[in-house]
TIRO-991045 format. One record per residue (C-alpha): residue in three letters; y, x, z; residue number from 0. Coordinates in steps of 0.05 Angstrom, whole numbers, plus 5000, padded with zeros to 4 digits. Layout:
// TIRO-991045
NODE  residu    c2    c1    c3  num
NODE     ALA     Y     X     Z  NUM
...
***
This chain:
// TIRO-991045
NODE  residu    c2    c1    c3  num
NODE     MET  7980  1188  8459    0
NODE     ASN  7933  1171  8514    1
NODE     ALA  7864  1145  8495    2
NODE     ASN  7872  1086  8542    3
NODE     ASP  7937  1057  8515    4
NODE     ASN  7986  1057  8458    5
NODE     THR  8042  1092  8496    6
NODE     PRO  8061  1161  8471    7
NODE     SER  8055  1215  8524    8
NODE     GLY  8119  1226  8563    9
NODE     GLN  8141  1154  8556   10
NODE     THR  8132  1098  8606   11
NODE     PRO  8095  1036  8583   12
NODE     PRO  8135  0973  8574   13
NODE     THR  8139  0929  8635   14
NODE     THR  8117  0857  8634   15
NODE     PRO  8170  0806  8650   16
NODE     PRO  8171  0781  8722   17
NODE     THR  8134  0716  8734   18
NODE     LEU  8144  0662  8785   19
NODE     PRO  8090  0639  8833   20
NODE     ALA  8076  0564  8834   21
NODE     THR  8109  0553  8902   22
NODE     GLY  8135  0593  8960   23
NODE     LEU  8196  0634  8978   24
NODE     MET  8228  0693  8944   25
NODE     ARG  8276  0746  8971   26
NODE     LEU  8342  0756  8934   27
NODE     SER  8320  0822  8904   28
NODE     ARG  8263  0787  8869   29
NODE     VAL  8309  0730  8846   30
NODE     LEU  8356  0780  8815   31
NODE     GLU  8299  0809  8774   32
NODE     LEU  8295  0740  8740   33
NODE     ILE  8369  0726  8738   34
NODE     PRO  8404  0789  8713   35
NODE     ILE  8469  0785  8752   36
NODE     SER  8497  0825  8810   37
NODE     ARG  8484  0807  8882   38
NODE     SER  8558  0791  8893   39
NODE     SER  8560  0746  8831   40
NODE     PHE  8500  0708  8857   41
NODE     TYR  8533  0698  8925   42
NODE     ALA  8598  0675  8890   43
NODE     GLY  8558  0626  8848   44
NODE     GLN  8521  0602  8910   45
NODE     ALA  8588  0588  8944   46
NODE     LYS  8610  0547  8882   47
NODE     GLY  8544  0508  8882   48
NODE     ILE  8518  0539  8818   49
NODE     TYR  8460  0574  8851   50
NODE     PRO  8414  0544  8904   51
NODE     PRO  8424  0556  8979   52
NODE     SER  8378  0602  9017   53
NODE     VAL  8333  0584  9075   54
NODE     ALA  8325  0624  9139   55
NODE     ILE  8259  0659  9146   56
NODE     GLY  8279  0700  9207   57
NODE     PRO  8339  0716  9250   58
NODE     ARG  8369  0761  9197   59
NODE     ALA  8327  0744  9136   60
NODE     ARG  8339  0693  9081   61
NODE     ALA  8297  0672  9021   62
NODE     TYR  8300  0623  8963   63
NODE     ARG  8252  0567  8945   64
NODE     VAL  8213  0584  8882   65
NODE     GLU  8221  0511  8860   66
NODE     ASP  8297  0518  8863   67
NODE     ILE  8297  0583  8823   68
NODE     ARG  8249  0554  8771   69
NODE     ALA  8294  0493  8763   70
NODE     LEU  8354  0538  8755   71
NODE     ILE  8321  0579  8700   72
NODE     GLU  8295  0517  8664   73
NODE     LYS  8364  0485  8667   74
NODE     GLY  8390  0547  8631   75
NODE     VAL  8442  0566  8683   76
NODE     ALA  8408  0633  8695   77
***
């Protein structure tokens, strides 16, 4: 064991669950850390209206509003 923590040597410490900022935008990779589904399942759910639409942040870049993702998680869909 290391003197600085309670993790036995050779093991990685447990990770803290991802948290959401108060406002802003998130890329899909970050959204999928909070909603444990595949990218293709997210896109299929988005087409069905289950998951929120993305917003353009550049010519080839999309992101999701934190408020929409928070509402989705609180609603229990995620």
